[in-house]
N, C-alpha and C positions, 0 to 999 in steps of 0.2 A: 769795464763792463763785464768782461768774462770773469774777472776775479771776484766781482761782486756777486756773481751767481753762485760762487762756491763758499760764500760766507753766510753764516747764520747769526743774526743779531737778536738776542733775546729781548723780550719786552718786559719791563718792570710793571707788574700788575698794579702797583700803587702809584706809578707815575704816568703821566700822559706823554712823556717823551721817551725816546729810545735811548738805551745806554750807549755810551760811545765805544765800549769794548765789544767786539764781535768774535764768535768762536768759528774757526774754519770747519767746513763740512767735507767728509770723505766721499770720493766718487764710487758709485755702485753700477757700473755700466753692464755686467754679466748676469745680474740676478734673474732677468727674464729668460735668458738662455738656459739657466739651471732649472728654472721652473718648467720650461718647455721640455727639457730632457726627462725630467721626472714624469711629466704627463705622458710623454711618448712611451716611456718604459712601462708605466702602469697600464696604458692602453694596449701596448704590445702583449703584456702578460695576460691581460683580460681577453684579448683577441685569441691568444694562444690557448688559454684555458677553455674558452668557448669553442674554438676549433677542435681541440682535443676531445672535449665533451661531445661535440657533434659527431666526430669520427667514432667515438665509443658507442654512441647511440646508433650510428649507421651500421657499425659492425654487429652490435647487438640485434638490430633489425634483420640484418642478413642472416645471422646465426638462428634467430627465432624463425625466420622464413624457411631456412633449410631444415630446421627441426620439424616444422610443420610439413615441409615436403617429405621428410623422412617418414613421418607418420602416415602421410598419404601413400608413400611407396609401399609401406606395410599393408595398408588397405588394399592396394592394387594386387599385391601378392596373395592376400587372402581371397580376394575375388577370383584370381586366377585358379587357385586351388578349388574353390567352389564350382567354377566353370568345368574343371576337369571331372569333379565328382558328380556333376549333374548328368554325365554320360553313363550309359550302361557299362558293365565291366568289359564287354566286347569293344565298345566305343573308346574306352580308356586305353585299351591295348593298341588300338589303331592309332592313337595319338602318342604312343610311346610308353604308356603305362604310368603308374604313380610310384613305383618302387624306386627306380633310379633313372631319372629322365632329365639330364642336364639341358637338353635342347628346350625343354618346357619350363624348368624350374631354376636354372642357374644363370645369374647375371642378366636377367631380363631388363633391358633398358627401357625406362619409363620417361626419364627426362633427358633427351638427347642434347648434347652440347660438345663443342670442340675442346672446351676447357674441362679437364678431369675433375676440377674442384666443383663444377656445377653439373657434372654428368651423374645422374641418379639411376641406380639399378635396384632390383629386388631379387633376392634368392630365397628359395624355399628349401630347407635343409632338415635332415633327420639322422639319428644315429644308425650306424650299419652293424650288422651281425655277420660274423665270419662263418665258415663252413662247419665249425664245431659249436656254433651257437653262442659264441662269446661276443660281447660288444667290441667293435673294432672300427674306429674311424667314423666317417660320415658319408652320406650319400645325398643326392639332390632329388628330393621327392617327399613322400608322405609316409608316416609310420602307421601301420594297421593297429588300431587300438585293441583288436582281438589278440594281438601278440602279448598282451598283458593279462594278469589275473584280475578279474573283476571282483572287488571286495563285496559288492552289494548282492552277489548271487551266492555267497558262501553259505548263508543260513538256508537259502532255498535248496541248495545242493544237499545240505544236511538233512532236510525234511523229506526230499523227494528222491534222492539218489541213494539207494540202499543195495548193498551187496550181501545177500543172505548167507548165512553160514553154510547151508547146503550147497549153494552155488560156488562159494569159495572152496569148499572141500572137493567138489567135483572138479573145479579148475585145477586144484592142487594135485589131485589124483592123475590128471592128464598132463601134469608138468607145466601147466599154464600159469601158475601163480604160486607164491610162497604161502605156506600155511600160517605163517606169522601174521599175514595180512588180515586174518580173521579177527585178530585182536584189535586192529586199528580201523576196522571197517566202520565202527560207530563214530570215529573221529576223522572222517575224510576231509572236512573243512580244515581241521587243524593240520593234517598232513600236507595239504596243498600250501598252507602258509609256511610250514616248516621247510619247504623247498627253497625259501628265500635265504640269501646269505646272512649269516649272523642272527637268524631268527631263533628264539627260544620258546619253550612250551608255555612259559608264563605270559610272555608277550602275545603269543598266538591266541591263547585262551582269553586274554584281556581284550583283544580285538574282537573276538567272536562274542564276548559278553557285551561289548559296546554295541554290536550290531543286532543281536537277537532281541526279541520283544519281551522276554521274561526278565525277572529280577533274580533268577536262580544262578548262583555263582558256579562256574565250572571248576574243575579240579585245580587248575593253576590260575584262574582268572580273577577278575575284579568287577564288582558290581556297585550299587548305589552306596553301600556303607563305606567303601574305600574313598570314593570321590567326595562324599559328604563330609569326611573327616579332614579334608585338606584345608590349609589356611584360607584359601578362597574356594569355598565349596561349590560344586556343580554336580549334575547327574549325568549318567550315561545316556546316549541318544536313544538306544533301543530302537533303531531304525536304520534305513540306508544312509550312507554318507553323501554329502554334497560335493566333496572334493577329497582327494587323497591327503591334502594337508591337514584335514580334520583329525587324522590319526595322532597328531601331536598332543591331543587332549587325552589320549589313551595311556594308561599306566605303562611305563617302561619304554614308550616310544620317544626317542630323542631326535633332534635335528640331524645329528651325526648319523644315526641309523637310517633316517628317512631320506636324506639328501646326499649322504656320503661326503666325499671330498670334492664333489662337483660344485664348487662355490659360485661359479658364474652361470650355472644351470644351462650349459650348452649341450649336455648329453654325452660328453666325452671327458676323459681325464687329461687335462692340459699338463705340460711339463711342470709348471709352477705348482699345480695342484697335487702332483705326484709326491711332493715333499710332505704333504699333509697326511698321507696314508700311513696309518699306524697299526692296522689290523694284521698285516702280513699276508692277507689273502690276495687273490688275483684281482685285476682291475675291475672285473664285473662287480665284486663286492664293494668296491670303493665308490660306485655310482649311487649306492643307497637303494632302499626299497622303492622309492618313487619311480625308478626306471622299470620296475617289474609290475607295478600295480596301476589300476584304473577304477573308475566308477562309471565309465561311459560306453564301454564296448557293446555293440549290437550287430546283428546281421539280418538283412532282409530276406524275405522268402520269395526271391525272384530267380529267374534263370539268368544266364550270362547275357542274354539279349534284353533283359529287363521285363520279360513277360511273367505273369503269375505261374507258379508251378501247379501241377495238377495234384489235388488232394486225393490220395488213394482211399481215404476213409469217407469219401462223399456218400451221402445217403442214397441218391438215385444211381443204382448200379448200371442201368442201361445207358444213362448219360455218361457215367464214368467210363464204360467200355468205349464209347465213341470218342471221348476226350483222350483216353489212353492210346487208342489206335492212331489218333491224329498226331500226337506228339512223339510217340515211340516209333511209329512206322512199322510195327511188327505185331501182327494179330495174335500170335502165340503168346507173346509177352503180355499184351493187353488183356487177353481172355483169361490167362492164368491168374493175374492179379484180381480180376473180378471173381473168378472161381474161388480164390483163396478167401475172399470176403464172405463167401457162402459156406464153404466146407474145408477151410484150410487149417494147416497145423505147421507152426514154425519148426524149422529144422533144428533149432537150438534148444527146444524145450526139454527134450529127453536128457540131454547132457547136463542140464542144470536143475535136475530134480523135478521135472514135470510129472503129470499124472500118468498112470499106467497105460491108458488108452493112447495118450500122446506118444509115449515111449514106443508102444507097439507100432503106431503109424509110422514113426520115423524109422524104426528098424526095418520096415517093409520097403522103405524108399529105395534102397539099393536094388531091390528086385522089382520095383514098381514100373509102370509103363511110362513111356515118354509122353509128355503133354501134347495135346493137339487142340487147336481152337474149336474144332467141331464138338468136343466134349461139353463145352459150355452150354449148348442147347439142351442138355439133359438136366440142367440145374434151374431151380426157381430163383429168379433174380429180384423177387419182390422185396427181399429184406437181406441186409448184410449182417450176419450174426457174429462174424469174426472181425475184430479191429486190428489193424496193423500198428503195433506200438512203435516200431521203427522200421525203416525200409529194409534193414538186414534180416528182418523176419522172413522175407521172401526168398532169401538165399538158402538153398538146400531144403526148402519146405515141401510139403506134400498136400495134395487134395484128395480126399476120400469121397468117391461117388458111389451111391447105391448102398444097400444093406444086405447082410447075410451072405448067401452064396453069390449074389450079384454085385457084391462090393468090389470096387476096383480102386487101386492106389496109383495116383499119377505123380510123377516127379516134377519138380520145378524146373523150368527152362533156365532158371538162374542157379546154375550149379555151383557148389562149394569147391571151386577149383580155380586157381589163379589165372590160367590161360583164358578160361571162359569169362572170368570176372573182368579181365582187361577189355573185353568187348562190350559187356552189358552195363558195367558199373557206372560209366559216365552218363548213361541214359537214366539209370535209377536215381543217382545222386544229383544229377544236374537238372532234371526236368520234373521230378516228382517230389512230393512231401507227404509225411504222415501226420502233420500238425497244421491246423488251420490258424495261422498267425501272420500278422504283417511283418513283425520283426521280433527277434528273440535275443535277449542279452546274455553276455557272459561266457560263451564258450571260448576256449583257448585255441589260437591258430597254430596248428602243428608245424606249418612251414616257416613261420616267422618268429615264433617266440624264443626267448633265451633258453639255452639248454637246461637251466635249473628248473624251469617249469615242467619240462618233459620228465626229468628225473623225479619230480614230485607227483606225477600221475599215479593213481592207484592201480593195483593189479599187475603192473609191470615190474619185473625184476630189473636190477641195474644193468645186466648184460643186454636185455631186450631194449631198454631205453637207450643205451649207448649205440646199439645197432641201428635204432631208428634215427638218432642224431647223425650218425655217420652216413646213412643212406640219403637223408635229405640234403646233405652237403654235396652229394654227387650231382653233376649236371644231368638233367633228364628233360626230354621234350615230350614225355608221355602226357596225354590228356588227363590221365588219372591223377596226376599231381595237383590238379585243380580241386580235388575233393579229399575230404578227411579220411577216406577209406583206402588211400594209396598204400599204407603199410600192409593192409590185408591183401591187396592185389599183388604186391611185391613179395609176399610170403614172410614178412617180418612179424606180423601178428596173426594169430588164429582168428577164426570167425567169432569164437566166444570172447576173446580179448577185445576184439573190435566192437562187439555189441556192448560190452561193459564200458568202453571208453567213449562211445558215440555221444552220449549226453553231455560229455565234458569238452570235446574237441571239435574243431572245425578246420576247414582250409579257406574259409571266407572271412567275412567281416566288412561292415559298411560304415564304420566310424573311423576317422583318421586324425592323426595328430602330426603337427609339424611346427618348426620354428621358422618364422618369416622375418627376414632381415632386410630393411631398407637402408641404403647407404650411398655415399658419394665416393667415387673412386679416388679422388685426390684430396678429400677433406675428412675430418674426424666425425662429422655429424652422422648419426645413425639412429635407427629405432629397431627394436627387436621385441617380438611377441611370441608367446606359445599359444597355439590355437588348436581346438578340437572341433572337427566338423562332422556332423551326422548326415550321412548320405542315404539313410533309409527312406527319406522322403523325396518327392519330386524335386523340390527346391532345397538343396542341402542347407541345414541349419548350423549356425555356430553355437555350440553348447558350452564352450569354455574359451575364455579370452583372458590372457594375463600378460601385462607388459613386463618385459625383462630389460627394458632400456637402462634402468638404474644399475644393472649389473654389467653394463658395457656391451659392445658389439658382439662379443662372444667368439668371433672368428676374424682372422686377418683378411685383408682385401684379396690377397692371393688365393685364399681358400674360397671366398665368396665368388670370385671371378671378376675380370675386368674386360672392357671392350676398347678396341683401338678407335682412332678417329674415323675410320671407314665404317664403323658400326659392327664389324665382325667380331665375334666372341673370341677372346684369348683364353685358351684352356688354362685351368688353374693347376697348381702343383698337386692338388688333392687327387687329380685324375691320373 
C-alpha cells in the first residue's frame, strides 16, 4: 500500500485501460518549509523596511517639530527685545540696559527639559566694539542702528548741511579746521562715504547718483546711460533705498565689498573666514560695508523718561516760560531762553562771519551784565522774533535790551566754559529741543559707531578725531556722556566745531539691530534671524526681518550659553 502511493501510473489516452508499467515518484517532504522560510524572510524584510521608514518619519517629525520650536524660540527672543525697547531709556537701564545684558539676553530658557537635546534657549547677540572703535568679539544685547551711516540721509545732508567758505576760513584762522576742507565742503556726502574701508571716489559718487533725484552724473558717478547699456538694462532708483543689499545694483559694488569675509553673516570674522581675507587690511575692513551702513536709523524727540521735550521755538512765549521753568527748575535759565527769542544773538555768529551788529553785540558780551530773570519783565513777549536754530546757539549768547543810551547787554547764563557746561548741558540737551519733530533719521552715534565713521566727520582734523576716539574709550560715569555734546564739555572740541557737527552726530538713537538665535543645547537644530526694531513708537515695530538659518547657527553653543539641570545659567566662554 505504501509502495503504491509512491508510484505514478500513466494513463494511455487512447486506451481505456491502464498500462502495466508504472514510473516511481520522488518524495518532496520539505517544499512547504522552504516556502515558509521564503515567506518569513520577505515578511521580515517588509516589516523591517516599514519599521525603518516609520522610524525615519518619526525622526523627521521630531526634527521638523524642533525646527518649528527653534523658529518659535526666535519669535520669543524678538518679543523679548521688543519688550525691553518698549520701556523708556531710564526703564531700560533699570533692567540692565540693551548694550550688554547677559541676564536678559543670553541663554534665556524657553523650553525647559532635563534632556539637553530638548532644552531650548534663545540668545540675542550683537557685535562688540573695543575702546579704539574696532570691531572685536560679541556682546549679549542690541546694536544701536545710529552707530551706522544712514545712506538715505546723504542727499539730504548734501542739500541742507552747508559749511560756507567764510565759516571754514574763520574756523581755519582759529586753528579749528584745515583750509583744505573748503575744497571738499561741497562733497560732504562723498567724504562720509569715503570713510568706509576700501571705498573709492567712483563707487561713492555712483552710490550718490543712485540715491539723488536727478539724472545728472557726478564727477566719478554713473547715471541712467550706464545702467541702460548693461546686458540686462535697468535704471537707477533716484530715491531712498529699501535695504543696504540694494547697493549690489550700483556700479562698482560687489558682494565682497558689501559683505566682506563674513560669509555666515554673524557680525564677526571667524577663524575659518580669516583665510578668505586678501585685502591685507585690519579685520574691520574684512567685515564689509554692510557693517557700517543702514537705512533704518532714527531717534525720537523724547527725554530719558519718555516725556516730550520742550520746544524752545514755541510760538506762545508766556507758556514757553512756564514750561521751561517747570522742566529746568531754574528761572534764570528759563527766562533767558525766552528773552533770547525776543532779542537774542548767538555767541557763534561773530566768529563765523555774521553781520556787524551781531559781531558788536558779541564783542560786548565779555563786559555785559549777568542775566537776571527780572529783566524779562522789560521785554514784549507778544512775539518771538529770533529762532533758535540749535540749542548751542544759547551758549555764550547775549540779549540786548533797550536802545541808544539805555541799551544794555546781558550775558547768557549758559557760559562757553567747560566747567559751567558740565552743569547745564544735561538740562539743555536732555530736556529741550529746537525742532518740533517726532523722530529724526540719520545722525551718527558718537559713542557707539566704528572709529572709521568718526574719522570721516567733516571739520575735524585727524588728531582731533583720534583724541575723540581715545576719550570715548575711557570709562566715565559723567551724565554728559549721554549727550552728543560731551566732546565740547570735555574740551576736545570747540563750540564752533560742535555747532558744525551737531546736525550730523548724536549720542542717542531709538532703532536697534540684533541677531536672535534659537537653539537646543544638545542638538543641532537652530534658527537665526537678523532683526531691526524701531522703538520711536509706543509699540516698537519690526522694520526688518531676515532669516539667516540657511547660513548655520553662526555661534557655537558655548558662546550662546547653556543651562544646567537646575536651570541656573552656565557662563559662556565669551564672558
